[in-house]
N, C-alpha and C positions, 0 to 999 in steps of 0.2 A: 549755253544756248539751248533753248527748248523749242519745240515745234508746236505752233497753235494753228488752227484751221485757216487763218488768214494770213499767216506768215510766222517769221521767227521772232520769238520774244526774247529779250536779253535776261541774263541771270539777275541783273540788278532789279528788274521788276518783280521777279519771283521772291527775291529776298525782301524786297519791299512789302510785297503782299503778305509774307509770312510775318514779318514785323507788325505790320498794321492790324492784322487779325489775331495777334498774340498766339499763333500756332505753337510756338515753343513752350509757352506757359501751359498750354492745354496738353502738350505732349508730356511735360513733366508731371502734371497732375495725374494723367492717365498712367504714367509709369508708376507712381506712387501707389495708385489704386490697384494696379495689377500686382505690384509687390505685396500690398497688404493681403490681398486675396490669395496670392500664392503661399504666403506665410500661414494664413488660416487653414488653408487645405493641408499644408505640411503638418501643422499641429494636430489637425483631425487625424491624418494619416498615422502619426506617431502614437497617438492615444489608441487608435484602433489596433495597431500592431502590438502595443504593449498589452492590451487586453487579450489579443489572440495568444500572445506568449504566455500570459498568466493562465488562460484556459488550457493551453497545451501542457503547462507545468502541473496543473491540477489533474489533468487526465493521466499523466505519467505517474504521478502519486497515487491515484485511484488504482491504476493498474498494478503498481508495486504492491499496494495493500492487498488487492484482490489475490495476487499470487501468494502473498505471505499467508493469507487465510487459507487458500487452497493447500498449501504445503502443510500447514498445521492440521488441517482436516485429514490429510492423507497419513501423517505421522501419528495422529491421535487414533485413527482407525486401526493402524497396525499395532499400536500399543494396546488397545483394547483387546484385539485378537491375541496378543502375546499374553495377556492376563488370562484369558479364557484357557489358553494352552497350560498355563501354570496351574490353574484349577483342576485341569485333567490329570496333570502330573501328581497333584496332591492326592487325587482319588486313587490313582495307580501306585501310589507310595514310591514314586521315583525320586527319593529325597537327595540322592548323591548329585544329580544334576541341577537341582533347584537353586542352590547359592549363586551359581553363575547366571541363571535366568533372572533371579531377583536383581542382581547387580546390573545386568543389560537393561532390564526394564527401567530401573531407577535412572540410569544415564539417559535413556530415551525420554522419560517424563521430565527430567531436569532440563534436557535440551529443548524440549517443546515449551516448558515454562519460561525459559529464558529468551527464546527466539521470538516468541509471540507477545503481542500487546494484549495481555489477558486482563480481565478486570480483577479486582481484589478477590471477589467471590470465587472466580474461576481459579485463581492462583492457589487459594486455600484448598480447593479440591485436589489440585496436583500435589500440594505439600502433604496433605493427609495420605494420599496414595503412596507417595515416596516414603513417608515415615513407616507406613504399614509394611512395605516391602523390606526396608531396613530392619525393622523389628523381626519379621519373618526369617530373614537371612541369618540374623544372629541367633534366634532360637534353633533353626536347623543346624547351623554350624556347631552349636554347643551339644546338641543331641545326637549328632551322627555317631555311629551308624544305627542306634536304636531309637527311632522316634517314637514318642508315645502314640498309642493307637488313635486317640481322638483328635490329634493335632490337625488332621486335614480338614475336619468340620469347622473348627474355629478359624483356621486360615482362610478356607473358601468363603465363609461368612463375611470376613473382612474384605476379601477380594471382590466378592459379589456387590457389596456396598460401594466399593471403588469404582467397579465397572459401571454400575448404575449412575453414579455421579458423574464419571467421565463421559459417559454416553450423553448425559444431559448437556454437558459442556459442548460435546460434538454437535449435538442437534442445534444448539444455539449459534455455534459458529457457522454451520451450514445455512441456518435461517438467515443470519446476518449477510452472508455471501450472495444470497439471491435478492438481496435488497429489500426484504420485507420488514 
């Protein structure tokens, strides 16, 4: 029973009114419409979430690449400094200590070359420097303790060329890191 301003109306009259006006059909249609709209909103939110996840994944990859470039720049800067120290050791004729330095430098350059995503041109610069260090190490090992007098000039000429080319690679890596 329901209350109406002029008295109580029976349930039968309400059910009759609902049936005559097809309120049930309208409610079903409204339910389908609301479901379709809800589904469309869900699909939109899923696409938006997927796009956000892809952007987050790309940002993480960019950060990883940036860190790798930074580490390469730091390692390459240290290797160039070590090459300069080897040139000084040549000038001072400190031949006995040099084979170990050559070997350490080669390992450093090989590590940088393998851990970095270098272009073929940059990789060939590293390979040339590694080969020069290997050749110098072999020459020094064979000639110790009596190195020929002019050896340091030839060695430093090769190392200077390697330093210049590695410094060029370093500059390009730094330039790529700042996004230019």
